[in-house]
N, C-alpha and C positions, 0 to 999 in steps of 0.2 A: 342529181347531177350537179346542181349549183353549189351544194355544200361540200362536195367530195374533196378531200385533201389526203395526201400521204404524209404521215408523221412517224418517224422512226421505223419505217418499213411496214406500217399498218395503215389501212384505210381509216379515215375519220369522217363521220357523217353526223348530220343533225338528227335530233329526235323529231319526227314529223308531226309537230303540233298542229292542231286544227286552227289555232290563232297564233300569230307571230309572238304575242306576249300574253300567254294564258293567265287568267286571274284565278289563282288557286288560294284557298284559305290556309291558315296556319294549322297544320295537323300534327305538330310535334307532340302535343299532349296524348293523342291516341297512340302514337308510335312509342312513347315512353311507357305507356301502360302495357303494350304488347311486349316490350323489352323486359319489363319486370316479370311478366308471365314466363318468358323464356328463361330468365335468370332462376326462377324457382325450379323449373324443370332441370336445368343444368346442375343445381345444387343437389337435387335428389338422385340424379344419374351422373356420377363423376366421369364415367367413360364418355358419355354423350357430350358433356361439357368440354372435355379435353379435345374431342374431335371437332366440335363446333368452333372452339377457339383457334384450333389449328387451321380450319378453313378460312376464317377471317384473316388470320396472319398471312396465309398464302395469298389471299387477294391483295393485301398491302405490299407484301414482298415482291409480287409479280407485277406491280404497277397497275393492277386492275382497280384499286381503290386508293384514296388519299385522305389524310386528315384535313379537317376544315377548321378555319378560324371562325367562330360563331359570329364575329363582328363583320365578316365579309358581306359586301353589298351584293344582293342577288336579283334586284330589279323585278320583284314580284314573281319570280319563277322558282320559288323554293318549295320543295315537297319532300317529306320524310317517308321512307318506305319501310314497313315492317318486313322482317325476314325470317320465315320459318325454315325448318329443315325437312327435306323430303328423302325417303328411302325407296329404292327400286326393289321390287320383289326378286328381280333377277340378280341384283347386286346388293344384298342386305348389308354388306360391310362398308358400302360407299355412302357417305353423307353428302348430299348436295344442298347448298344454301340457295333458296329461291326467294326472290324479292316479290312481295305481294303487291303488285301494281294495281290490283283490282280493289284493294282496301279502300272503303269509302269514308269520307269525312266531309260534312257540309254538303251532302247529296252529290258528291263528285268523287272521282278517283283519278289517278294519273292516267290509267288506260282510257278513261272517258274523254280526256283532253287531247288524245293523240290518234292520228289515223293508223289503221292497221297496216296499210300498205298492200301492194299487189302481191300475188302468190308467184314467186319466181322459182319455186321448186320444180325440178324436171318431172314430167309425168312418167309413170312407170312403163307405159306402153312404148313411149319414145326411147327410153333406156334399153328396153328389151330389143327393139328393132335395131338400134345402133350396135348392140352386141353382135348382131349377125352380119354387120357390114365388113368387118376385118377379122383376121385370124386370131388376134390377141386383144383382150380387153383388160383394162386396169381398173381397180377399185381402191379407193383411199378414204381415210377418215381424217377430219380436221379436229384436232384436239381443242376443246373449249371454244367451239366455233364462234359463239356470240361474243366472247371476250377478246377475240382477235380484231374486232372492229371498235375503234375508239369513238367516244362521244365528243362532239364539238364543245370546247371548254365553256362557252356561254350557256350551254344547256345542262351542265353537270350538276348544278344545284337542285335540279328536279329529281336527282337520283341520290339524295342524301339518305343516310341511315345512321342509327344510333348503336353504340357498342359500349360495353362496360370495361373500364380499365381501373383496377384497384377499387372496384365498386363505385367508380365515378363515371357518369355518362359522358361519353365522348362522341363528337360528330365526325362522320366520314361521308364521302360521296364516291360513287362509282365513276370511273373514267371510261368505262366500256359499256356496251349494250348488255342487258341483263336477262336472265331467265325469269319469266313471270310477266314480261312486258309484251303487249300484243304486237308491237312493231318490230321486235328483235329478229324474228324469223325472216321477215321481208328484207330488212337491212343487211343481215348476214348473207343471205342468198344473193342479194345485189352485189355485195362486195366480192363474193366468190366468183360470180360471173365477170365482174370487172377485172379480177385477177387473171382469169383466162384470156379475156380480150386484150388486156394491156401487155401481157407477157407471151402471147402466142408465138411471137417471133423467136423467143428464147428456146422454144421446143421444136422449131422448124429444122428439117434436115439440111 
């Protein structure tokens, strides 16, 4: 509640760190190693590489990620996140880039430094009961739900990641909450509930 803000029509929320200024080691070396492994896979599978590159470009073009000046001051809250690709058996043609927030370095990980947050997901029994209250029920899907919630700028350097441009390693950071982070589900569901609460008057007869 304290960090909540609305920016360009999106809710913006802190990462719920266990400490106000977490002391995280410099894990860039580990992330560079993982990136080189990804680079070799992309070189062997051109189609995979093209789809992966398109996914990163979409993040940047959509404003989900931004390029970082490596000289930027980050006040001890810098963390680099490896990012593998995940395929769903139900959607084999869809590639999803997931950030490995559980990757450990120096006996810690980003997920270790953050509270998971409460479970705001509606329970199925409650959903089914509410379906019986009125003659019409509506169902909807939120596209890229986690990415609709922005991260407070002061916390974005904890979401740095590395990418290759012309075989040169370039630093980016996510501006939104990410898949692979233990807190993202709680933050996204909180924002969804706040949307309903803040705009209930818009849908009143």
